[in-house]
N, C-alpha and C positions, 0 to 999 in steps of 0.2 A: 071715250075712244070709239072709233068707228067699229061697228060690229064685224065688218069684213076683215079688218086688221087683227082683231081679237081671234077670229076664226083661223086666220093664216098662222098667227103666232102659236095658237093652241095645237094646230096640226103639226107644225115644225117641232114643237116641244114633245108631243106625243111620239112622233116618228123617231126622234133621237132616243127617247127613253125606251121605246119598243124595240129598237134595233140593238139594244145592249151596248151601246157605244160608250157608256160611262163605266162599265164593269170590266175587269180583266177577265180573259177567257180561262177555261179550265186547264189548258196546257200551261199557261203562265202561272196559274195558281198552284198547280202540281209541282212545278219546278221551284217556285217560291217556298212552298211548304217543306219540300225536301231540304232546301238550303237552311231554312230556319230550324228544322228539327235536327239536322246533322251538324250544325255549326257549334253546338254546345254552348251557345251564348243566349243572352236574354235581350230580345229586341221587342219593341212595341211599334205598331203601325203609326207612321207620321203622315204619309201620303200614299194613296193608291188609286189609280184611275186609268182609264183607257179612252182613246179617241179612235173611233172607227171611220169609215169612209164618209159618212154623213157629217160627223163632227169635224173632220179634216176639211170638208168643203167650207164650213163656217170659218175655220181658222184661216184659210186662204184669203178670205175677204179682208182680213186685217193685217196681212203680211205686206211689208214694203217690197218694192220691185226687186231690190238686190237679193232678197231671200226667196223670191218666188221660185227660182229654179230648184231650190232645195225642197221647199214645202210641197210643191205640186207633184213631186215624185214619191212622196210618202203617203201611203194609203191607210196606215194605222200605226198607232203607238200605244204602248202599255208601260206604265211607270209605277214602281213601288219603292218607297223609301221607308226604312225602319230605323229608328233611333234606339240606342241602348248601350249595352256594354259587352265586350267580348270577354270570354273566360280564358282567352289565350290558347284556343284550340290550334293545333299545328296546321299551318296553311297547306302543307303538302297533303296531309290526310283529308282536309276539307276539299282541296282541289280534286283529289281522287274521287270522292263521293259525288261532287257536283259534276265532274266530267263523265262519270258513269251514267248519271241520270240524264244529262244532256245528250249523250250519244244514243242512249236508249230511245230518246225522243227525236232522233234524226238530225241533231245538230253536230257541226264540225267545229273543233277548236282551232283558232288561228292566232290568238294572242293570249299569252299567260305571263303575267307579271306578279311576282311574289317576293315579299320581304317579310321580316318578322311582324311588321305593323299593318300590312295591307296585302290584299289579294285582289287582282283584277283579271277577269277572264272575258274574252270576246268570242262568241260563237256565231256561226252563219249557216244559212241554208241557201243552196243554189240549184239552178236547173239550167242546163245548156249554157254554162259559164256565165250566167247572170245571177247576181245576188238578189234575192227577194226577201230575205229576213235576216236580222241581226239581233243577237241577245247579248247584253252587257251585264256582267255581275261585278260589283265592287264591294268588298267587305273590309272594314277596318275596325279598330277597337271601339268606335262610337257609332258606326252607321253601316247599314246594309242597303245598297242601292241596286235595283234591277230595272233595266230598260229593254224593251223589245220594239224594234222598228220593222215595219213591213212596207214593201213597195218596190219601185225600181231603184235599188240602192246603188247600182253602178252609176246612174246619173246623179244621185245624191252625193256620192263621194267626189265625182269629178267637179260638180258645181261647188262643193265645199272647198276643194283645193284651188279652184279658180278664184273664189272669193278671197282667199288668203294671199292672192297675188302670184301664184305659181302658174306660168303660162303653159297651157296644154293646147294642142291642136283643137280647134273649135268643132271638129266633127263629133257627131253623137256616137256613143258606144252602143 
């Protein structure tokens, strides 16, 4: 392999690793740990990773044109999936604990779906009526999933709706 190519690939790999793009941030970990400790359930890590702006640039290279409007407006994503079993903790009590932690960290709740088998919560952060962060929590008897998206989420939502065939005016938000 050409020495120049190896140097370029090494530089890219180092920059991705040095940027912390593969580890979830402390705020995400704090919320995750609070949920794990307050759920009264036994979960083990299945998947946990983060993609920052450098990693998202690489992802964009491999995205097809129809998904480009969605991906290009996401600047970062953090994902954690835990497998295990629920000990049947009351979803309302769990929601209260999660909601308190999220609000203390500046998140606002706008979706809450709860039944005896599953709890789904969606939180957001905005500035000047623009969504810039979304946090999704889904807990059921066998899995805990957490996802945080950062970026221009107004454009991500509009692009997602358009992709599903719902016509919106083509003007940007």
